[in-house]
N, C-alpha and C positions, 0 to 999 in steps of 0.2 A: 299774568302780568305781576310784576313785583310791587310790593307796597313801598312807598317812600315816606320818610318823615322829615319834618322841618328841623333844622338845627336851631339852637336858641340864639345864636349870634346873628345870622342872616336868614331871613325867611325866603330869600330867593335861591338859596342853595339847599339841595335835597341830598339825602344819603339813602342808597339802596340797602337792602338787608346784607348784601355781600360786603359793602363798605363798613357797615356797623360791626359786622362779625370780624372783619380784618382789624378794625380799631381795638376791639376787645381782645383779640389774639395778641396784638402788640403790647397792650397793657399787661396781659398775663405773662408774656415772654420776658418783659423787662423786670417784672416782679420776681419771677423764678430765676432770672439771670443773676440777680443780686444774691439770692440764696445759694445758687450753685457756685458763684464766685467766692462766697465766704467759706463754703464747705471744701472747695478745692484750693483755697489760698491763691487765687489768681491775682496778678499784679494789675495796677490801674491801666497800664498800656494794653494788656491783653483784653481787659474788659472793654476799653474804648474801641479796640479793633473789632471785637465781636459786635458791638453796638453799631459801628459804622457799616459793617457788612449787612447786618440785619436791616438797618435804616434804608440802605440802597435797594434791597429787595422789596421792602415794604412800600417804598415810594413808587417803584415800578409797577407793583401789583395794584396799588391804589389808582395810579394813573390809568392803567388798563381798564379797571372797573368804571372809572368816570367816563372814559372814552366809549366804552361799551354802552353805557346808559345813554350818552348823548347821541351816538350813532343809531341806537334803537329808536329813539324819539324822532330823529331825522328820517329814518327809514319809514316809520309809520306815517309821518307827514307826507313824504313823497308818494307813498302808496295811495293815500287818500286823495292827493292832488291828481295822480294819474287816473284813478277811478272816476273822479269828478270830470276830468278832461275827456275821457273816453265815453262817458255816459251822455255827454252833450247837454247836461243840465244848465250850463252857463248860457246856452243859446236861447233858452226860454226867458231870460231876463232882458229887460230893455237896456239900450245903450246908456240912457240917462241914469238909470238905477246903478249900473256898474260904475259910471263916472262919479256919482255921488259917493259911493263907498270908497273909491280910491282917494278922492279929495278928503273925506273924513279921516281915513287912516294916515294920510300925509300930515294933516294938521295934528292928529293925535300923537304921531311919532315926534313931531317937533315939540309938543308940550312935554312929553316924557323925557326927551333929551335935555330940555331946559331945566326940568326939575332935578335931574341928576347933577347938574353943574352948580 
């Protein structure tokens, strides 16, 4: 399983190793593009065109990594839910216990949504 790190701006957003590597590659590309443009005497229009193409590919790749991470987490959750449902562990709990948990989570969700606004 990949390690994830918190970004400094928002603790709710995590970056995988692939995303961090992609960001580092972008920084390196931009730095070397400046050097390359100076050595080949490229015009500003050519530089902007190269940056636009690169940015398009970069954003597509980053989006695919983010989607891959989110789908992986969703898949793990669904696998655990399916295993739990097939094992019959939920039948061992009393109805009042389940109702209390649902009621607690509904109230907790309301508090969290209130705090965001």
